[in-house]
SEFI-705211 format. One record per residue: residue number from 1; x, y, z of N, C-alpha, C in turn; chain; residue in three letters. Coordinates in Angstrom, 3 decimals, decimal comma. Layout:
<pts>
PT | gulum | n.px | n.py | n.pz | ca.px | ca.py | ca.pz | c.px | c.py | c.pz | kefi | kero
PT | NUM | X | Y | Z | X | Y | Z | X | Y | Z | A | ALA
...
</pts>
This chain:
<pts>
PT | gulum | n.px | n.py | n.pz | ca.px | ca.py | ca.pz | c.px | c.py | c.pz | kefi | kero
PT | 1 | 0,801 | -1,173 | 0,000 | 0,000 | 0,000 | 0,000 | 0,861 | 1,261 | 0,000 | A | UNK
PT | 2 | 1,920 | 1,227 | 0,734 | 2,811 | 2,377 | 0,744 | 3,443 | 2,589 | -0,631 | A | UNK
PT | 3 | 3,633 | 1,475 | -1,312 | 4,202 | 1,571 | -2,647 | 3,255 | 2,348 | -3,562 | A | UNK
PT | 4 | 1,980 | 2,106 | -3,490 | 0,983 | 2,784 | -4,318 | 0,923 | 4,261 | -3,937 | A | UNK
PT | 5 | 0,961 | 4,554 | -2,665 | 0,938 | 5,949 | -2,230 | 2,198 | 6,683 | -2,681 | A | UNK
PT | 6 | 3,322 | 5,995 | -2,662 | 4,569 | 6,590 | -3,117 | 4,508 | 6,900 | -4,613 | A | UNK
PT | 7 | 3,958 | 6,010 | -5,403 | 3,824 | 6,213 | -6,854 | 2,865 | 7,374 | -7,123 | A | UNK
PT | 8 | 1,771 | 7,423 | -6,396 | 0,806 | 8,516 | -6,576 | 1,453 | 9,849 | -6,187 | A | UNK
PT | 9 | 2,215 | 9,866 | -5,137 | 2,905 | 11,078 | -4,702 | 3,902 | 11,539 | -5,758 | A | UNK
PT | 10 | 4,633 | 10,615 | -6,326 | 5,603 | 10,960 | -7,375 | 4,871 | 11,500 | -8,605 | A | UNK
PT | 11 | 3,752 | 10,890 | -8,967 | 2,966 | 11,373 | -10,111 | 2,448 | 12,798 | -9,858 | A | UNK
PT | 12 | 1,964 | 13,040 | -8,647 | 1,505 | 14,390 | -8,315 | 2,653 | 15,396 | -8,378 | A | UNK
PT | 13 | 3,815 | 14,998 | -7,886 | 4,982 | 15,889 | -7,934 | 5,391 | 16,174 | -9,377 | A | UNK
PT | 14 | 5,390 | 15,141 | -10,213 | 5,738 | 15,336 | -11,623 | 4,712 | 16,241 | -12,312 | A | UNK
PT | 15 | 3,454 | 16,026 | -12,006 | 2,403 | 16,868 | -12,579 | 2,568 | 18,315 | -12,114 | A | UNK
PT | 16 | 2,908 | 18,497 | -10,858 | 3,113 | 19,843 | -10,325 | 4,309 | 20,504 | -11,009 | A | UNK
PT | 17 | 5,420 | 19,756 | -11,168 | 6,590 | 20,316 | -11,851 | 6,263 | 20,668 | -13,308 | A | UNK
PT | 18 | 5,498 | 19,815 | -13,961 | 5,105 | 20,081 | -15,345 | 4,238 | 21,342 | -15,423 | A | UNK
PT | 19 | 3,307 | 21,481 | -14,504 | 2,444 | 22,664 | -14,481 | 3,271 | 23,922 | -14,215 | A | UNK
PT | 20 | 4,220 | 23,824 | -13,284 | 5,081 | 24,972 | -12,979 | 5,917 | 25,335 | -14,205 | A | UNK
PT | 21 | 6,436 | 24,347 | -14,898 | 7,238 | 24,595 | -16,092 | 6,395 | 25,268 | -17,187 | A | UNK
PT | 22 | 5,167 | 24,792 | -17,395 | 4,289 | 25,396 | -18,402 | 3,946 | 26,844 | -18,039 | A | UNK
PT | 23 | 3,690 | 27,090 | -16,773 | 3,412 | 28,459 | -16,336 | 4,634 | 29,357 | -16,539 | A | UNK
PT | 24 | 5,820 | 28,806 | -16,275 | 7,055 | 29,558 | -16,477 | 7,224 | 29,924 | -17,955 | A | UNK
PT | 25 | 6,933 | 28,981 | -18,862 | 7,039 | 29,254 | -20,298 | 6,044 | 30,335 | -20,735 | A | UNK
PT | 26 | 4,834 | 30,251 | -20,245 | 3,825 | 31,258 | -20,597 | 4,232 | 32,641 | -20,096 | A | UNK
PT | 27 | 4,768 | 32,669 | -18,887 | 5,191 | 33,943 | -18,337 | 6,327 | 34,530 | -19,174 | A | UNK
PT | 28 | 7,257 | 33,690 | -19,603 | 8,354 | 34,168 | -20,445 | 7,834 | 34,691 | -21,786 | A | UNK
PT | 29 | 6,847 | 34,004 | -22,345 | 6,252 | 34,476 | -23,601 | 5,633 | 35,854 | -23,405 | A | UNK
PT | 30 | 4,921 | 36,011 | -22,307 | 4,304 | 37,305 | -22,035 | 5,358 | 38,393 | -21,846 | A | UNK
PT | 31 | 6,458 | 38,049 | -21,197 | 7,526 | 39,029 | -21,019 | 8,139 | 39,419 | -22,361 | A | UNK
PT | 32 | 8,330 | 38,437 | -23,241 | 8,879 | 38,727 | -24,570 | 7,907 | 39,588 | -25,382 | A | UNK
PT | 33 | 6,632 | 39,277 | -25,287 | 5,631 | 40,076 | -26,002 | 5,621 | 41,500 | -25,464 | A | UNK
PT | 34 | 5,719 | 41,629 | -24,157 | 5,743 | 42,953 | -23,547 | 6,970 | 43,741 | -24,001 | A | UNK
PT | 35 | 8,113 | 43,077 | -24,090 | 9,330 | 43,749 | -24,551 | 9,193 | 44,180 | -26,010 | A | UNK
PT | 36 | 8,605 | 43,312 | -26,844 | 8,399 | 43,673 | -28,250 | 7,448 | 44,862 | -28,372 | A | UNK
PT | 37 | 6,410 | 44,870 | -27,547 | 5,472 | 45,990 | -27,574 | 6,149 | 47,290 | -27,155 | A | UNK
PT | 38 | 6,996 | 47,216 | -26,133 | 7,727 | 48,410 | -25,706 | 8,648 | 48,902 | -26,818 | A | UNK
PT | 39 | 9,305 | 47,966 | -27,501 | 10,195 | 48,337 | -28,592 | 9,390 | 48,960 | -29,744 | A | UNK
PT | 40 | 8,250 | 48,378 | -30,060 | 7,398 | 48,938 | -31,109 | 6,918 | 50,331 | -30,726 | A | UNK
PT | 41 | 6,575 | 50,492 | -29,473 | 6,134 | 51,795 | -28,987 | 7,243 | 52,833 | -29,131 | A | UNK
PT | 42 | 8,472 | 52,446 | -28,814 | 9,609 | 53,360 | -28,976 | 9,792 | 53,734 | -30,443 | A | UNK
PT | 43 | 9,691 | 52,740 | -31,332 | 9,853 | 53,007 | -32,759 | 8,765 | 53,951 | -33,262 | A | UNK
PT | 44 | 7,540 | 53,725 | -32,826 | 6,436 | 54,596 | -33,239 | 6,662 | 56,010 | -32,720 | A | UNK
PT | 45 | 7,097 | 56,109 | -31,491 | 7,359 | 57,422 | -30,904 | 8,474 | 58,145 | -31,663 | A | UNK
PT | 46 | 9,526 | 57,422 | -32,026 | 10,611 | 58,023 | -32,799 | 10,125 | 58,467 | -34,176 | A | UNK
PT | 47 | 9,266 | 57,661 | -34,780 | 8,726 | 58,013 | -36,088 | 7,898 | 59,291 | -36,002 | A | UNK
PT | 48 | 7,035 | 59,361 | -34,999 | 6,225 | 60,565 | -34,826 | 7,096 | 61,781 | -34,528 | A | UNK
PT | 49 | 8,116 | 61,582 | -33,737 | 9,010 | 62,692 | -33,411 | 9,699 | 63,210 | -34,664 | A | UNK
PT | 50 | 10,183 | 62,303 | -35,492 | 10,837 | 62,736 | -36,728 | 9,834 | 63,396 | -37,669 | A | UNK
PT | 51 | 8,626 | 62,881 | -37,706 | 7,581 | 63,469 | -38,551 | 7,248 | 64,886 | -38,086 | A | UNK
PT | 52 | 7,108 | 65,057 | -36,792 | 6,808 | 66,382 | -36,250 | 7,970 | 67,334 | -36,519 | A | UNK
PT | 53 | 9,184 | 66,839 | -36,415 | 10,348 | 67,668 | -36,692 | 10,353 | 68,114 | -38,159 | A | UNK
PT | 54 | 10,027 | 67,192 | -39,073 | 9,958 | 67,546 | -40,492 | 8,880 | 68,590 | -40,742 | A | UNK
PT | 55 | 7,746 | 68,426 | -40,097 | 6,662 | 69,399 | -40,259 | 7,105 | 70,767 | -39,750 | A | UNK
PT | 56 | 7,820 | 70,769 | -38,635 | 8,304 | 72,029 | -38,080 | 9,261 | 72,706 | -39,059 | A | UNK
PT | 57 | 10,157 | 71,934 | -39,667 | 11,082 | 72,496 | -40,650 | 10,329 | 73,050 | -41,857 | A | UNK
PT | 58 | 9,334 | 72,309 | -42,331 | 8,544 | 72,777 | -43,466 | 7,796 | 74,060 | -43,114 | A | UNK
PT | 59 | 7,278 | 74,125 | -41,909 | 6,562 | 75,330 | -41,486 | 7,486 | 76,541 | -41,432 | A | UNK
PT | 60 | 8,684 | 76,352 | -40,912 | 9,610 | 77,490 | -40,858 | 10,000 | 77,926 | -42,267 | A | UNK
PT | 61 | 10,208 | 76,964 | -43,166 | 10,529 | 77,315 | -44,555 | 9,355 | 78,047 | -45,199 | A | UNK
PT | 62 | 8,154 | 77,575 | -44,928 | 6,963 | 78,228 | -45,473 | 6,829 | 79,648 | -44,944 | A | UNK
PT | 63 | 7,055 | 79,822 | -43,651 | 6,956 | 81,159 | -43,069 | 7,985 | 82,104 | -43,684 | A | UNK
PT | 64 | 9,187 | 81,603 | -43,941 | 10,204 | 82,442 | -44,582 | 9,756 | 82,850 | -45,983 | A | UNK
PT | 65 | 9,230 | 81,890 | -46,742 | 8,751 | 82,205 | -48,089 | 7,585 | 83,185 | -48,030 | A | UNK
PT | 66 | 6,707 | 82,987 | -47,081 | 5,555 | 83,874 | -46,940 | 6,006 | 85,292 | -46,617 | A | UNK
PT | 67 | 6,971 | 85,419 | -45,719 | 7,479 | 86,744 | -45,374 | 8,140 | 87,400 | -46,580 | A | UNK
PT | 68 | 8,871 | 86,616 | -47,377 | 9,494 | 87,167 | -48,576 | 8,431 | 87,651 | -49,560 | A | UNK
PT | 69 | 7,397 | 86,846 | -49,761 | 6,326 | 87,251 | -50,668 | 5,605 | 88,490 | -50,148 | A | UNK
PT | 70 | 5,417 | 88,531 | -48,851 | 4,744 | 89,682 | -48,266 | 5,593 | 90,939 | -48,445 | A | UNK
PT | 71 | 6,897 | 90,805 | -48,272 | 7,786 | 91,946 | -48,490 | 7,730 | 92,402 | -49,944 | A | UNK
PT | 72 | 7,709 | 91,431 | -50,872 | 7,638 | 91,775 | -52,295 | 6,325 | 92,482 | -52,621 | A | UNK
PT | 73 | 5,222 | 91,986 | -52,071 | 3,936 | 92,632 | -52,345 | 3,882 | 94,016 | -51,718 | A | UNK
PT | 74 | 4,508 | 94,179 | -50,556 | 4,563 | 95,508 | -49,948 | 5,349 | 96,469 | -50,834 | A | UNK
PT | 75 | 6,456 | 95,976 | -51,392 | 7,251 | 96,814 | -52,302 | 6,446 | 97,163 | -53,546 | A | UNK
PT | 76 | 5,750 | 96,158 | -54,102 | 4,927 | 96,411 | -55,286 | 3,818 | 97,402 | -54,969 | A | UNK
PT | 77 | 3,244 | 97,273 | -53,795 | 2,155 | 98,164 | -53,391 | 2,659 | 99,600 | -53,269 | A | UNK
PT | 78 | 3,835 | 99,762 | -52,692 | 4,387 | 101,117 | -52,578 | 4,730 | 101,670 | -53,952 | A | UNK
PT | 79 | 5,198 | 100,814 | -54,868 | 5,491 | 101,261 | -56,231 | 4,220 | 101,730 | -56,929 | A | UNK
PT | 80 | 3,133 | 100,979 | -56,766 | 1,875 | 101,371 | -57,411 | 1,317 | 102,637 | -56,785 | A | UNK
PT | 81 | 1,536 | 102,825 | -55,492 | 1,074 | 104,058 | -54,858 | 1,850 | 105,252 | -55,392 | A | UNK
PT | 82 | 3,141 | 105,061 | -55,622 | 3,939 | 106,142 | -56,182 | 3,484 | 106,474 | -57,592 | A | UNK
PT | 83 | 3,148 | 105,445 | -58,362 | 2,677 | 105,680 | -59,726 | 1,298 | 106,324 | -59,728 | A | UNK
PT | 84 | 0,455 | 105,932 | -58,776 | -0,888 | 106,503 | -58,731 | -0,866 | 107,938 | -58,233 | A | UNK
PT | 85 | 0,232 | 108,349 | -57,661 | 0,348 | 109,728 | -57,207 | 0,482 | 110,685 | -58,382 | A | UNK
PT | 86 | 0,758 | 110,152 | -59,570 | 0,850 | 110,985 | -60,764 | -0,536 | 111,534 | -61,082 | A | UNK
PT | 87 | -0,629 | 112,690 | -61,716 | -1,934 | 113,292 | -62,001 | -2,734 | 112,430 | -62,982 | A | UNK
PT | 88 | -4,038 | 112,369 | -62,736 | -4,918 | 111,587 | -63,593 | -5,318 | 112,413 | -64,802 | A | UNK
PT | 89 | -5,434 | 111,753 | -65,935 | -5,797 | 112,442 | -67,156 | -7,308 | 112,572 | -67,302 | A | UNK
PT | 90 | -8,069 | 111,667 | -66,656 | -9,518 | 111,668 | -66,770 | -10,100 | 112,145 | -65,443 | A | UNK
PT | 91 | -11,053 | 113,020 | -65,523 | -11,643 | 113,552 | -64,293 | -12,567 | 112,513 | -63,662 | A | UNK
PT | 92 | -12,794 | 112,606 | -62,358 | -13,657 | 111,636 | -61,680 | -15,092 | 111,652 | -62,189 | A | UNK
PT | 93 | -15,591 | 112,786 | -62,607 | -16,975 | 112,834 | -63,098 | -17,115 | 112,051 | -64,400 | A | UNK
PT | 94 | -16,100 | 112,109 | -65,243 | -16,139 | 111,348 | -66,500 | -16,050 | 109,855 | -66,196 | A | UNK
PT | 95 | -15,238 | 109,485 | -65,220 | -15,127 | 108,077 | -64,840 | -16,464 | 107,555 | -64,326 | A | UNK
PT | 96 | -17,144 | 108,337 | -63,480 | -18,444 | 107,916 | -62,950 | -19,464 | 107,767 | -64,072 | A | UNK
PT | 97 | -19,443 | 108,688 | -65,005 | -20,395 | 108,645 | -66,118 | -20,153 | 107,413 | -66,987 | A | UNK
PT | 98 | -18,890 | 107,101 | -67,242 | -18,599 | 105,932 | -68,077 | -18,977 | 104,642 | -67,353 | A | UNK
PT | 99 | -18,793 | 104,620 | -66,045 | -19,189 | 103,431 | -65,281 | -20,697 | 103,235 | -65,317 | A | UNK
PT | 100 | -21,439 | 104,298 | -65,124 | -22,902 | 104,172 | -65,133 | -23,396 | 103,797 | -66,526 | A | UNK
PT | 101 | -22,763 | 104,333 | -67,575 | -23,142 | 103,980 | -68,938 | -22,883 | 102,496 | -69,202 | A | UNK
PT | 102 | -21,746 | 102,004 | -68,751 | -21,420 | 100,587 | -68,936 | -22,390 | 99,707 | -68,159 | A | UNK
PT | 103 | -22,754 | 100,125 | -66,958 | -23,696 | 99,342 | -66,157 | -25,061 | 99,296 | -66,821 | A | UNK
PT | 104 | -25,518 | 100,418 | -67,371 | -26,816 | 100,443 | -68,057 | -26,807 | 99,535 | -69,281 | A | UNK
PT | 105 | -25,734 | 99,574 | -70,053 | -25,649 | 98,710 | -71,236 | -25,656 | 97,236 | -70,836 | A | UNK
PT | 106 | -24,959 | 96,916 | -69,764 | -24,927 | 95,529 | -69,297 | -26,323 | 95,078 | -68,880 | A | UNK
PT | 107 | -27,044 | 95,942 | -68,181 | -28,410 | 95,587 | -67,756 | -29,316 | 95,367 | -68,963 | A | UNK
PT | 108 | -29,182 | 96,225 | -69,981 | -30,004 | 96,071 | -71,180 | -29,697 | 94,756 | -71,883 | A | UNK
PT | 109 | -28,410 | 94,418 | -71,974 | -28,031 | 93,168 | -72,636 | -28,558 | 91,969 | -71,861 | A | UNK
PT | 110 | -28,459 | 92,014 | -70,545 | -28,924 | 90,896 | -69,726 | -30,430 | 90,729 | -69,843 | A | UNK
PT | 111 | -31,173 | 91,840 | -69,852 | -32,630 | 91,739 | -69,956 | -33,043 | 91,253 | -71,337 | A | UNK
PT | 112 | -32,338 | 91,670 | -72,391 | -32,694 | 91,204 | -73,734 | -32,390 | 89,718 | -73,894 | A | UNK
PT | 113 | -31,325 | 89,232 | -73,267 | -31,017 | 87,805 | -73,326 | -32,071 | 86,995 | -72,589 | A | UNK
PT | 114 | -32,573 | 87,521 | -71,479 | -33,604 | 86,810 | -70,726 | -34,902 | 86,743 | -71,511 | A | UNK
PT | 115 | -35,213 | 87,804 | -72,267 | -36,445 | 87,809 | -73,052 | -36,379 | 86,807 | -74,190 | A | UNK
PT | 116 | -35,204 | 86,654 | -74,795 | -35,058 | 85,758 | -75,936 | -34,896 | 84,303 | -75,527 | A | UNK
PT | 117 | -34,554 | 84,055 | -74,304 | -34,353 | 82,679 | -73,857 | -35,702 | 81,999 | -73,688 | A | UNK
PT | 118 | -35,819 | 80,801 | -74,264 | -37,055 | 80,042 | -74,147 | -36,935 | 79,079 | -72,977 | A | UNK
PT | 119 | -37,948 | 79,027 | -72,140 | -37,873 | 78,091 | -71,016 | -37,964 | 76,651 | -71,520 | A | UNK
PT | 120 | -37,174 | 75,797 | -70,922 | -37,151 | 74,390 | -71,299 | -37,841 | 73,604 | -70,195 | A | UNK
PT | 121 | -38,861 | 72,882 | -70,574 | -39,586 | 72,103 | -69,576 | -38,962 | 70,717 | -69,460 | A | UNK
PT | 122 | -39,167 | 70,049 | -68,334 | -38,632 | 68,696 | -68,175 | -39,206 | 67,719 | -69,192 | A | UNK
PT | 123 | -40,413 | 67,983 | -69,654 | -41,020 | 67,099 | -70,652 | -40,230 | 67,171 | -71,952 | A | UNK
PT | 124 | -39,807 | 68,393 | -72,334 | -39,004 | 68,542 | -73,549 | -37,685 | 67,793 | -73,419 | A | UNK
PT | 125 | -37,101 | 67,834 | -72,245 | -35,831 | 67,144 | -72,035 | -36,026 | 65,643 | -72,160 | A | UNK
PT | 126 | -37,094 | 65,123 | -71,565 | -37,364 | 63,689 | -71,642 | -37,644 | 63,286 | -73,081 | A | UNK
PT | 127 | -38,452 | 64,093 | -73,777 | -38,750 | 63,766 | -75,163 | -37,482 | 63,800 | -76,005 | A | UNK
PT | 128 | -36,636 | 64,768 | -75,764 | -35,414 | 64,830 | -76,551 | -34,505 | 63,645 | -76,229 | A | UNK
PT | 129 | -34,535 | 63,170 | -74,991 | -33,744 | 61,999 | -74,624 | -34,253 | 60,779 | -75,384 | A | UNK
PT | 130 | -35,577 | 60,614 | -75,419 | -36,147 | 59,483 | -76,149 | -35,843 | 59,590 | -77,639 | A | UNK
PT | 131 | -35,961 | 60,796 | -78,171 | -35,663 | 60,990 | -79,587 | -34,202 | 60,681 | -79,885 | A | UNK
PT | 132 | -33,324 | 61,080 | -78,973 | -31,899 | 60,813 | -79,158 | -31,628 | 59,316 | -79,141 | A | UNK
PT | 133 | -32,267 | 58,606 | -78,221 | -32,080 | 57,156 | -78,133 | -32,568 | 56,495 | -79,419 | A | UNK
PT | 134 | -33,726 | 56,900 | -79,888 | -34,286 | 56,300 | -81,107 | -33,404 | 56,615 | -82,310 | A | UNK
PT | 135 | -32,951 | 57,868 | -82,400 | -32,100 | 58,259 | -83,525 | -30,797 | 57,460 | -83,521 | A | UNK
PT | 136 | -30,176 | 57,342 | -82,334 | -28,913 | 56,604 | -82,260 | -29,126 | 55,123 | -82,571 | A | UNK
PT | 137 | -30,265 | 54,575 | -82,157 | -30,566 | 53,177 | -82,457 | -30,755 | 52,994 | -83,962 | A | UNK
PT | 138 | -31,434 | 53,946 | -84,601 | -31,638 | 53,872 | -86,050 | -30,319 | 54,030 | -86,807 | A | UNK
PT | 139 | -29,383 | 54,771 | -86,221 | -28,085 | 54,954 | -86,863 | -27,192 | 53,726 | -86,702 | A | UNK
PT | 140 | -27,603 | 52,778 | -85,869 | -26,864 | 51,531 | -85,751 | -25,991 | 51,417 | -84,512 | A | UNK
PT | 141 | -26,131 | 52,347 | -83,584 | -25,364 | 52,252 | -82,341 | -25,902 | 51,102 | -81,498 | A | UNK
PT | 142 | -25,014 | 50,454 | -80,771 | -25,458 | 49,394 | -79,865 | -26,038 | 50,021 | -78,602 | A | UNK
PT | 143 | -26,764 | 49,215 | -77,853 | -27,389 | 49,708 | -76,622 | -26,319 | 50,154 | -75,629 | A | UNK
PT | 144 | -25,216 | 49,426 | -75,577 | -24,129 | 49,796 | -74,660 | -23,527 | 51,145 | -75,053 | A | UNK
PT | 145 | -23,348 | 51,371 | -76,365 | -22,795 | 52,651 | -76,818 | -23,747 | 53,804 | -76,513 | A | UNK
PT | 146 | -25,032 | 53,568 | -76,726 | -26,024 | 54,611 | -76,436 | -26,012 | 54,933 | -74,947 | A | UNK
PT | 147 | -25,954 | 53,901 | -74,120 | -25,955 | 54,102 | -72,670 | -24,718 | 54,878 | -72,227 | A | UNK
PT | 148 | -23,564 | 54,544 | -72,785 | -22,339 | 55,263 | -72,418 | -22,405 | 56,717 | -72,865 | A | UNK
PT | 149 | -22,904 | 56,942 | -74,071 | -22,962 | 58,297 | -74,607 | -23,892 | 59,184 | -73,787 | A | UNK
PT | 150 | -25,022 | 58,644 | -73,386 | -26,026 | 59,434 | -72,672 | -25,906 | 59,331 | -71,152 | A | UNK
PT | 151 | -24,923 | 58,589 | -70,680 | -24,728 | 58,379 | -69,236 | -25,982 | 57,806 | -68,583 | A | UNK
PT | 152 | -26,549 | 56,826 | -69,224 | -27,731 | 56,133 | -68,704 | -27,409 | 54,650 | -68,609 | A | UNK
PT | 153 | -28,260 | 53,927 | -67,927 | -28,078 | 52,492 | -67,815 | -28,557 | 51,776 | -69,065 | A | UNK
PT | 154 | -27,979 | 50,618 | -69,332 | -28,375 | 49,849 | -70,511 | -29,831 | 49,411 | -70,410 | A | UNK
PT | 155 | -30,252 | 49,058 | -69,217 | -31,637 | 48,624 | -69,022 | -32,599 | 49,761 | -69,332 | A | UNK
PT | 156 | -32,229 | 50,965 | -68,926 | -33,081 | 52,123 | -69,198 | -33,214 | 52,358 | -70,702 | A | UNK
PT | 157 | -32,121 | 52,212 | -71,428 | -32,148 | 52,394 | -72,882 | -33,004 | 51,302 | -73,524 | A | UNK
PT | 158 | -32,833 | 50,063 | -73,064 | -33,628 | 48,956 | -73,604 | -35,115 | 49,199 | -73,379 | A | UNK
PT | 159 | -35,465 | 49,675 | -72,178 | -36,877 | 49,943 | -71,891 | -37,424 | 51,057 | -72,778 | A | UNK
PT | 160 | -36,636 | 52,105 | -72,997 | -37,093 | 53,185 | -73,882 | -37,379 | 52,653 | -75,277 | A | UNK
PT | 161 | -36,482 | 51,799 | -75,774 | -36,674 | 51,250 | -77,118 | -37,885 | 50,320 | -77,164 | A | UNK
PT | 162 | -38,091 | 49,517 | -76,123 | -39,244 | 48,618 | -76,090 | -40,545 | 49,406 | -76,029 | A | UNK
PT | 163 | -40,579 | 50,453 | -75,207 | -41,789 | 51,266 | -75,121 | -42,065 | 51,965 | -76,449 | A | UNK
PT | 164 | -41,015 | 52,367 | -77,141 | -41,188 | 53,021 | -78,435 | -41,765 | 52,039 | -79,453 | A | UNK
PT | 165 | -41,279 | 50,786 | -79,418 | -41,795 | 49,781 | -80,348 | -43,259 | 49,489 | -80,058 | A | UNK
PT | 166 | -43,642 | 49,456 | -78,774 | -45,041 | 49,214 | -78,421 | -45,915 | 50,383 | -78,844 | A | UNK
PT | 167 | -45,384 | 51,603 | -78,746 | -46,154 | 52,787 | -79,123 | -46,363 | 52,841 | -80,631 | A | UNK
PT | 168 | -45,418 | 52,314 | -81,395 | -45,552 | 52,323 | -82,860 | -46,530 | 51,258 | -83,254 | A | UNK
</pts>
């Protein structure tokens, strides 16, 4: 009987050692994963840092260019002010009169264009679409070509043609 208890005790000890060993391996795996994650985190942080540094350099370069352009426009503005200081050949009253005359002519042209423009109803557009489909079909275009040309679906073109045949 003691022999059986001794064997059972040894089996329990071996099982315990095996369980401890498996737990040790899992813990080591977790430690390795944690180290890899820390390393990845460092790499990501370095990447972001370098990216931010590049953006900062680009911003400073942009600001320098902007200041240069602003200085150039200021110089141009002062040059134009100096030129505008020269006496004007046309009096302000003549300038106002020419502006009002131009505005009146523009209004007349716009109103005459509105009077001559014919309103297009949606029915006319639909009819012209059907007529276009029928004309293109009579000219020998395929349904796919008609659909591509008119930016419509092939099924829609087929239905238009079928309805036209039924109407005839």
